[in-house]
N, C-alpha and C positions, 0 to 999 in steps of 0.2 A: 533391512530393504524397509523402507515406503512406500505403501500401496496408497492409491488415489482413490474416493469412493463418490466422491463429485467433482467435475471441472468442468468451467464454465468461461467463454471469453468475452469479454464487451469490448468494445472500441469505445475512446474517450474523443468523442473531436468537437462538442458542445456542452453551455453550460448544462443541458439538461441530463446528459450521460450521467454527469457525478452524479444525480442520484439516483439514476439505477446502478451505477458501484455501489450506495451505498443500500439500499434496498438486498442488489447480490450478496455482498458482504455480511448484513444481517442475517439473510436464507442462510447462508453459509455456516455461520456461526451459531445459531439455532441450531441446523443436523447435528453442530460436531457437541453438542449440547452444554456449549462454554456458556458460563453464569451471562448471568444480566449484565453487571459489573462487563466483564470481560467485555461482552459482544462490544458495551458501550464504550471501551478502549479502544476496541478494533475498527470500527466500523469510523470511532472521528479520526485515530491515522489514515484509515482507507480513505477518507474524505479529502483530509489533507493532499494525501499522496495522487490521489483524484485530480486535484485542483492544482497540485503543482505542474503534473503534466500536459493539462489542456492548456496551462496561461505561461510555464518558461519551456515546456518542451512540443509546444503548438499541439499537440496532440497525441495521441498512441491508442494502447492498449492493457487489458491488464485483463491479469489469468487468476481466478477465483477457485481453489480445488480446497476439500474435505481429505484431511492426507490425515493415513493410521500410520503411528510408528513402531506399533506392535506393543508398545507399552502406553500409548496415550494419543487421544484424537487433536484435533485441530482443524486451521484453517489458514492454508499459503493465500497471500498476494502477492502478484509480478505485476509491475509497473512498468512500460516498458514502451519508450519513446525515442525517435531518431531528430531528437532537436538539439542545441550548442553545447551540450552537458555543463558540468561543474567546474568550473576552473580552478576553483579555491573551493575544497573539499573541507577543510576546518573549518574555515568560515561560516560554512552553509548549513556547519553541523551545528555552528557554535547558539547560543539561546540568544533571542532578542534580535538575532539576523533576521531579516526579509526583504524582502525585495515588492511589496507589496500585495494583496489581491488572494491570499489564504485567506487561513483562518486562525494567524499567527502564530500558531505551531513550531511553525517548520519543521525541517527535518530531524533537528533534535528535540523536540516535540513528539513526534509521532515516533522513533526509536523509541522513548520512555515508555510507551504506550503497549509494547508488542514486544511479544518473547525473545524473540530474532529478528534482524533488521542488518541485512546487506546490500549494500550501496555498489554499483560498476558504473562510471560516467568515462568517459572520451571527450576530449572538446573537439566538438564540430562534425563528431559522430552520434551520440546520445548518450541515456542514460537509462538503467534498470535496478528500479531499487525492488527490492525480496522481503515481505515481511512476515511474520506466521508467529499466531497465537495460541497456544496450547491448553486443553481443557484442564480441571486441577482438579 
């Protein structure tokens, strides 16, 4: 059973909110004692996902939490929007696919930077992306 040690929710409605997401994720990664490399990977993935939430989802929110599964501590970030959804998940996850505006990593790049990646999207209803990075 996982327990949460720290949990914060931020709205993503403007460019400056992406900066706030990066700062919050970095704070949580330090609290979870992630290595500097893993902190950077997680912050980079979160930045891309926050930008996607804003640019393609029309804004939304992120929940960032430090989690403990009894064996390890990590950081989970869940990005939720009520935008148009992703009509072709396979294409969206493929390398090189972009509709512009992000860091160029795309969803596939974000997935490679974290330990766990979950994507739930429904056309016309929105998207939920949850990522977790565990301390080593």
